[in-house]
FIMI-673512 format. One record per residue (C-alpha): x, y, z; residue number from 0. Coordinates in pm, whole numbers, always signed. Layout:
BEGIN
<atom><px>X</px><py>Y</py><pz>Z</pz><resi>NUM</resi></atom>
...
***
This chain:
BEGIN
<atom><px>+307</px><py>-3269</py><pz>-94</pz><resi>0</resi></atom>
<atom><px>+539</px><py>-3565</py><pz>-151</pz><resi>1</resi></atom>
<atom><px>+391</px><py>-3878</py><pz>-306</pz><resi>2</resi></atom>
<atom><px>+540</px><py>-4222</py><pz>-366</pz><resi>3</resi></atom>
<atom><px>+705</px><py>-4263</py><pz>-706</pz><resi>4</resi></atom>
<atom><px>+943</px><py>-4501</py><pz>-878</pz><resi>5</resi></atom>
<atom><px>+1285</px><py>-4510</py><pz>-705</pz><resi>6</resi></atom>
<atom><px>+1162</px><py>-4394</py><pz>-362</pz><resi>7</resi></atom>
<atom><px>+1254</px><py>-4591</py><pz>-53</pz><resi>8</resi></atom>
<atom><px>+936</px><py>-4626</py><pz>+149</pz><resi>9</resi></atom>
<atom><px>+830</px><py>-4768</py><pz>+482</pz><resi>10</resi></atom>
<atom><px>+476</px><py>-4885</py><pz>+555</pz><resi>11</resi></atom>
<atom><px>+264</px><py>-5099</py><pz>+781</pz><resi>12</resi></atom>
<atom><px>+46</px><py>-5363</py><pz>+615</pz><resi>13</resi></atom>
<atom><px>-200</px><py>-5642</py><pz>+672</pz><resi>14</resi></atom>
<atom><px>-250</px><py>-5900</py><pz>+396</pz><resi>15</resi></atom>
<atom><px>-565</px><py>-6110</py><pz>+362</pz><resi>16</resi></atom>
<atom><px>-726</px><py>-6356</py><pz>+121</pz><resi>17</resi></atom>
<atom><px>-1074</px><py>-6344</py><pz>-35</pz><resi>18</resi></atom>
<atom><px>-1215</px><py>-6540</py><pz>+261</pz><resi>19</resi></atom>
<atom><px>-1073</px><py>-6287</py><pz>+510</pz><resi>20</resi></atom>
<atom><px>-786</px><py>-6507</py><pz>+629</pz><resi>21</resi></atom>
<atom><px>-488</px><py>-6291</py><pz>+735</pz><resi>22</resi></atom>
<atom><px>-172</px><py>-6439</py><pz>+581</pz><resi>23</resi></atom>
<atom><px>+80</px><py>-6171</py><pz>+688</pz><resi>24</resi></atom>
<atom><px>+94</px><py>-5849</py><pz>+887</pz><resi>25</resi></atom>
<atom><px>+345</px><py>-5601</py><pz>+1024</pz><resi>26</resi></atom>
<atom><px>+122</px><py>-5540</py><pz>+1328</pz><resi>27</resi></atom>
<atom><px>+336</px><py>-5557</py><pz>+1641</pz><resi>28</resi></atom>
<atom><px>+651</px><py>-5576</py><pz>+1426</pz><resi>29</resi></atom>
<atom><px>+877</px><py>-5353</py><pz>+1224</pz><resi>30</resi></atom>
<atom><px>+713</px><py>-5190</py><pz>+922</pz><resi>31</resi></atom>
<atom><px>+811</px><py>-5306</py><pz>+573</pz><resi>32</resi></atom>
<atom><px>+1071</px><py>-5099</py><pz>+385</pz><resi>33</resi></atom>
<atom><px>+1152</px><py>-5134</py><pz>+15</pz><resi>34</resi></atom>
<atom><px>+1255</px><py>-4940</py><pz>-295</pz><resi>35</resi></atom>
<atom><px>+963</px><py>-4879</py><pz>-530</pz><resi>36</resi></atom>
<atom><px>+1021</px><py>-5019</py><pz>-878</pz><resi>37</resi></atom>
<atom><px>+1313</px><py>-5238</py><pz>-771</pz><resi>38</resi></atom>
<atom><px>+1128</px><py>-5576</py><pz>-785</pz><resi>39</resi></atom>
<atom><px>+1163</px><py>-5621</py><pz>-408</pz><resi>40</resi></atom>
<atom><px>+790</px><py>-5689</py><pz>-363</pz><resi>41</resi></atom>
<atom><px>+524</px><py>-5842</py><pz>-587</pz><resi>42</resi></atom>
<atom><px>+422</px><py>-5638</py><pz>-890</pz><resi>43</resi></atom>
<atom><px>+70</px><py>-5549</py><pz>-776</pz><resi>44</resi></atom>
<atom><px>+192</px><py>-5430</py><pz>-436</pz><resi>45</resi></atom>
<atom><px>+466</px><py>-5219</py><pz>-592</pz><resi>46</resi></atom>
<atom><px>+217</px><py>-5055</py><pz>-829</pz><resi>47</resi></atom>
<atom><px>-47</px><py>-5014</py><pz>-556</pz><resi>48</resi></atom>
<atom><px>+163</px><py>-4789</py><pz>-331</pz><resi>49</resi></atom>
<atom><px>+251</px><py>-4537</py><pz>-604</pz><resi>50</resi></atom>
<atom><px>+88</px><py>-4200</py><pz>-549</pz><resi>51</resi></atom>
<atom><px>+45</px><py>-4247</py><pz>-171</pz><resi>52</resi></atom>
<atom><px>+126</px><py>-3970</py><pz>+78</pz><resi>53</resi></atom>
<atom><px>+281</px><py>-4016</py><pz>+423</pz><resi>54</resi></atom>
<atom><px>+9</px><py>-4110</py><pz>+673</pz><resi>55</resi></atom>
<atom><px>-231</px><py>-4225</py><pz>+400</pz><resi>56</resi></atom>
<atom><px>-408</px><py>-4555</py><pz>+441</pz><resi>57</resi></atom>
<atom><px>-506</px><py>-4752</py><pz>+129</pz><resi>58</resi></atom>
<atom><px>-662</px><py>-5085</py><pz>+32</pz><resi>59</resi></atom>
<atom><px>-465</px><py>-5261</py><pz>-244</pz><resi>60</resi></atom>
<atom><px>-636</px><py>-5553</py><pz>-419</pz><resi>61</resi></atom>
<atom><px>-405</px><py>-5770</py><pz>-628</pz><resi>62</resi></atom>
<atom><px>-526</px><py>-6040</py><pz>-866</pz><resi>63</resi></atom>
<atom><px>-332</px><py>-6369</py><pz>-861</pz><resi>64</resi></atom>
<atom><px>-150</px><py>-6293</py><pz>-1187</pz><resi>65</resi></atom>
<atom><px>+6</px><py>-5980</py><pz>-1032</pz><resi>66</resi></atom>
<atom><px>+85</px><py>-6159</py><pz>-706</pz><resi>67</resi></atom>
<atom><px>+225</px><py>-6515</py><pz>-703</pz><resi>68</resi></atom>
<atom><px>+69</px><py>-6635</py><pz>-1027</pz><resi>69</resi></atom>
<atom><px>-175</px><py>-6909</py><pz>-1107</pz><resi>70</resi></atom>
<atom><px>-184</px><py>-7245</py><pz>-932</pz><resi>71</resi></atom>
<atom><px>-44</px><py>-7516</py><pz>-1161</pz><resi>72</resi></atom>
<atom><px>-148</px><py>-7878</py><pz>-1103</pz><resi>73</resi></atom>
<atom><px>+161</px><py>-7992</py><pz>-1298</pz><resi>74</resi></atom>
<atom><px>+374</px><py>-7862</py><pz>-1008</pz><resi>75</resi></atom>
<atom><px>+216</px><py>-8123</py><pz>-780</pz><resi>76</resi></atom>
<atom><px>+379</px><py>-8464</py><pz>-787</pz><resi>77</resi></atom>
<atom><px>+374</px><py>-8785</py><pz>-586</pz><resi>78</resi></atom>
<atom><px>+702</px><py>-8947</py><pz>-481</pz><resi>79</resi></atom>
<atom><px>+772</px><py>-9260</py><pz>-278</pz><resi>80</resi></atom>
<atom><px>+863</px><py>-9216</py><pz>+87</pz><resi>81</resi></atom>
<atom><px>+1192</px><py>-9390</py><pz>+1</pz><resi>82</resi></atom>
<atom><px>+1292</px><py>-9078</py><pz>-199</pz><resi>83</resi></atom>
<atom><px>+1369</px><py>-8909</py><pz>+135</pz><resi>84</resi></atom>
<atom><px>+1690</px><py>-8968</py><pz>+329</pz><resi>85</resi></atom>
<atom><px>+1637</px><py>-9200</py><pz>+627</pz><resi>86</resi></atom>
<atom><px>+1688</px><py>-8916</py><pz>+878</pz><resi>87</resi></atom>
<atom><px>+1402</px><py>-8713</py><pz>+724</pz><resi>88</resi></atom>
<atom><px>+1054</px><py>-8794</py><pz>+846</pz><resi>89</resi></atom>
<atom><px>+803</px><py>-8658</py><pz>+593</pz><resi>90</resi></atom>
<atom><px>+519</px><py>-8459</py><pz>+748</pz><resi>91</resi></atom>
<atom><px>+244</px><py>-8245</py><pz>+599</pz><resi>92</resi></atom>
<atom><px>+355</px><py>-7883</py><pz>+575</pz><resi>93</resi></atom>
<atom><px>+728</px><py>-7963</py><pz>+569</pz><resi>94</resi></atom>
<atom><px>+906</px><py>-7728</py><pz>+326</pz><resi>95</resi></atom>
<atom><px>+1244</px><py>-7811</py><pz>+177</pz><resi>96</resi></atom>
<atom><px>+1460</px><py>-7748</py><pz>-131</pz><resi>97</resi></atom>
<atom><px>+1443</px><py>-8007</py><pz>-407</pz><resi>98</resi></atom>
<atom><px>+1726</px><py>-8028</py><pz>-657</pz><resi>99</resi></atom>
<atom><px>+1619</px><py>-8031</py><pz>-1021</pz><resi>100</resi></atom>
<atom><px>+1798</px><py>-8222</py><pz>-1299</pz><resi>101</resi></atom>
<atom><px>+1934</px><py>-7883</py><pz>-1417</pz><resi>102</resi></atom>
<atom><px>+2117</px><py>-7843</py><pz>-1084</pz><resi>103</resi></atom>
<atom><px>+1887</px><py>-7561</py><pz>-970</pz><resi>104</resi></atom>
<atom><px>+1682</px><py>-7601</py><pz>-656</pz><resi>105</resi></atom>
<atom><px>+1316</px><py>-7527</py><pz>-595</pz><resi>106</resi></atom>
<atom><px>+1122</px><py>-7501</py><pz>-270</pz><resi>107</resi></atom>
<atom><px>+852</px><py>-7765</py><pz>-232</pz><resi>108</resi></atom>
<atom><px>+615</px><py>-7853</py><pz>+50</pz><resi>109</resi></atom>
<atom><px>+449</px><py>-8176</py><pz>+149</pz><resi>110</resi></atom>
<atom><px>+72</px><py>-8146</py><pz>+110</pz><resi>111</resi></atom>
<atom><px>-36</px><py>-8508</py><pz>+159</pz><resi>112</resi></atom>
<atom><px>+93</px><py>-8844</py><pz>+277</pz><resi>113</resi></atom>
<atom><px>-90</px><py>-9166</py><pz>+198</pz><resi>114</resi></atom>
<atom><px>+85</px><py>-9489</py><pz>+285</pz><resi>115</resi></atom>
<atom><px>+420</px><py>-9482</py><pz>+106</pz><resi>116</resi></atom>
<atom><px>+315</px><py>-9195</py><pz>-125</pz><resi>117</resi></atom>
<atom><px>+421</px><py>-8840</py><pz>-42</pz><resi>118</resi></atom>
<atom><px>+260</px><py>-8556</py><pz>-242</pz><resi>119</resi></atom>
<atom><px>+482</px><py>-8255</py><pz>-309</pz><resi>120</resi></atom>
<atom><px>+365</px><py>-7912</py><pz>-423</pz><resi>121</resi></atom>
<atom><px>+611</px><py>-7668</py><pz>-586</pz><resi>122</resi></atom>
<atom><px>+352</px><py>-7389</py><pz>-620</pz><resi>123</resi></atom>
<atom><px>+400</px><py>-7084</py><pz>-402</pz><resi>124</resi></atom>
<atom><px>+178</px><py>-7108</py><pz>-93</pz><resi>125</resi></atom>
<atom><px>-24</px><py>-6810</py><pz>-222</pz><resi>126</resi></atom>
<atom><px>-36</px><py>-6916</py><pz>-589</pz><resi>127</resi></atom>
<atom><px>-381</px><py>-6875</py><pz>-739</pz><resi>128</resi></atom>
<atom><px>-491</px><py>-6639</py><pz>-462</pz><resi>129</resi></atom>
<atom><px>-607</px><py>-6279</py><pz>-498</pz><resi>130</resi></atom>
<atom><px>-439</px><py>-6077</py><pz>-225</pz><resi>131</resi></atom>
<atom><px>-582</px><py>-5782</py><pz>-33</pz><resi>132</resi></atom>
<atom><px>-359</px><py>-5543</py><pz>+158</pz><resi>133</resi></atom>
<atom><px>-452</px><py>-5270</py><pz>+402</pz><resi>134</resi></atom>
<atom><px>-145</px><py>-5042</py><pz>+401</pz><resi>135</resi></atom>
<atom><px>-49</px><py>-4722</py><pz>+580</pz><resi>136</resi></atom>
<atom><px>+250</px><py>-4525</py><pz>+454</pz><resi>137</resi></atom>
<atom><px>+494</px><py>-4432</py><pz>+733</pz><resi>138</resi></atom>
<atom><px>+770</px><py>-4256</py><pz>+538</pz><resi>139</resi></atom>
<atom><px>+918</px><py>-4171</py><pz>+197</pz><resi>140</resi></atom>
<atom><px>+1290</px><py>-4131</py><pz>+148</pz><resi>141</resi></atom>
<atom><px>+1366</px><py>-4022</py><pz>-208</pz><resi>142</resi></atom>
<atom><px>+1741</px><py>-3976</py><pz>-170</pz><resi>143</resi></atom>
***
């Protein structure tokens, strides 16, 4: 019996949900997810959760926030004036864009609030601070 181990290329179907039952991602009706186990292609808890599975097996993987997208940090939320945006950009809640840092690196941020001339930006990952729950079914293992 072949089981998933470090270095295997695997393919699986999945459905990801939050503590409140909200589905945040799923391969249902789409191509299954393929990745190399142990190659940092998926979040740590997911990578660890599939190890030991057999083809056809279905498993529930529960991942605490610190093994998923980390904690939610209030210091990554900032308010900027609307004038900080180029004239052709109309800020709207949910808009995601790259913000250049003083170091020259860029970071994705999203607009979470607009009040008058104040625009609130959040650089946390959308799933930061969330425990994630995955229902997965292993489709194949390729250990070449």
